[in-house]
N, C-alpha and C positions, 0 to 999 in steps of 0.2 A: 659419110655417106655422099654415095655419087651420084653429083644432079640430074633430077630429071623433072621432065614438067607434071606438074599435077592435074589429075582430070578434076576440073573443076564440078563436073555432072554425078563424078564419083566422089559427095564428099557432103557429109553430115557438117553443122554445125552451131557450135553452143557461143551463145557472148553474153559474159562476164560483167556492169556493170557496175563500178564502183560509184555506193553513195553516200560517204560519208559527211562525213560535216566541213571536211576540209578542199570536198570539193566546190564548194563557195569561192573559193578564192580567186580574183581578180588576174590572174598574172600570166595569159595564153601570148600568144603573138599580135589577137584580135582586143586583147585588153576584157575580152570577153568573162567569164565566169567557165574556170574549168568544166561545169556541168555543164553548160550553154555549150561549149568548144565541142566537148565530147558528144554531146547532140547530135551535132551537125557532121561529126566527124561517122559518128552510130550510124547513122543514118547514112546516111551514104554507102556503110557498109555492107546492108541488112539491102540494099538497096541492087547492088549489084552481085550479091552473094543470091537474092532473089531469084534473077535471070535463071539458074542454074537450083536453083532446089526448090520443087514443086512442091515438097511439104511444109515449108516453111521451116523459123530460124526458132532457137531455144536459145531465150533471154530469161540471167538469173541477176535483178538486183539484190547489191546487198551491203552493209554494213554492218550495226550487230543483228541484225536477222537475216532475213533472203526471203525474196520475192520471186517464185519461179513460172514462166508461161513460157505454154512448148507452144509450138507449130506455129510460129507468128508469122503474118503475110506482109510485104512492104507496105501496103496499106492503111494496116493498124500499128504500124511503131509506133509514130508520134501519139494517137493518143495513149498507148499503153506508155512510153516517158510522159506525157505531160501527167499522170496520175504518180508517179513519185515526186521525192524531192528529197535536197541530201540533209545530212543530220549525225551526230554520232559514232563511232568508232569502223575499224578498217578488220570485221573475220572474215577472212579469205578462206579458210578452210574448211566450214561449212558449205558456200558455194560451189569451190571448187570438189568435196568430193559425190557434189550432186553432180556435176557435169563430168566426175570421172564412173560416176552407177551409169551415168546418159549414153557415153560413152565406150562402155564398157558391155553393153547390149550388144553393141555394134559392129565393135570390130571385125567381123568374119564379113560386112558389108558392106560399105565403106571407109574411105578414109576420116579418121575424124578431126575436125580441129577446134581448135576452145580460145577461142579470145576474148581477152581481161582487162579492158578498159578500166589504167586508177591509178590513179596520181599519189600517192603515197608507200611505204614502204608498210606493212599488215604488222596489226598486233601480237601474231603468232607465226612471227616466223621459222622458226625451225618445222612448225608445226608444218608450216607450209613445203618446205623444204622434202619434209618424210612425206611428208603425202603423195606427192609430184613421181616420188621417187618409189615408193611401192607402185603405184598405176603402172611404170614401167615393165619389171618386173612381171606384170602379167600379160606386156603384150609378146608377139612374138617375130614382128617387122620392124624398126623401127618409123618405115613410112605408115603406121597405122595413125600413128594421130600425132599432132604437132599439139604445141599451144603456145600463143603468141599474145607475148604482153606489150601492151598500146599505151603507152605511161606520158598522160597531162598533168601540165604542169610544171614548175620549176623543182622539184623537189629532190636537195641531191644525194637523202640517204635513199629515195627509190629510186635514183635512179642504182645505186653501185648494189642497194638490193636484188634487183633486176637481173644486171648484171652474173654475179653469184650465179642465179637462179641459171644464168643462160650456158654460162662456162664451168660450174662448177660442181657439179652437181656428177657428174658420171665418178671424178674421184670419189667421191661417198656413196658410192652403191648403184647408180641409177643407170638400169641394162642399157638403156639406148638415152643420148642426149637430146632432148624431143621441145625444148625450152627456145622460145629467138625473143629476145624482145629489141623495139626499136619507140621513137617519138611518135605522138600518132600522129606531127605533122605529115613527119615522113611516110607514114602507111597509109592516108590519106590523100596524098599526093600523086599515088603509084599508083599503075594498072591492076586492077585486082590480081591476074591472073599472075605476078613476077610480087606478092604482098605474098600468097600462099604458097606460090614455088619456095622464095624466102624461108617461110615457116615451117619446112619441111623438111627442105635442105640444107639450114645455115648450121 
């Protein structure tokens, strides 16, 4: 893909937030739990994106089930987050499928960015890979959608799995390479434009 700047004003965003039980693990840089650390990073991302997306941002919290909030404004983010708490496993297919359904409706209108904040490999690794591969086949151009996995915590299996999604899906039949992954610390420390450009151009 030829590197190019993404128009932030022409972007729809869905944020998926892992609230599995392991998000309570306190192994972040400042020794806060992964959940608390993610809240700070997610708030920063939502605040930055809200300057460009006047429709609000869709947020999906997931563990064994999912809770969907559509068109979330920056002013209501903390209230929504504080209603959630970690627990349960990591079923990523259902929320990812919901995000894909939202994105598919908008593919011809704006570029779609799906941000997944997670700390571990999901319970359903093969199904996650298949869902991403199948979605790419509905796309006409690689710049229509990007998935950015923001990894929190020190789980080596999560790192390995997300790197596989980043680098290995085209060989398995994906029409485009739409996945980028990075540590949440690196994402939180970069300008929004750089984060979005990397997600679409990586």
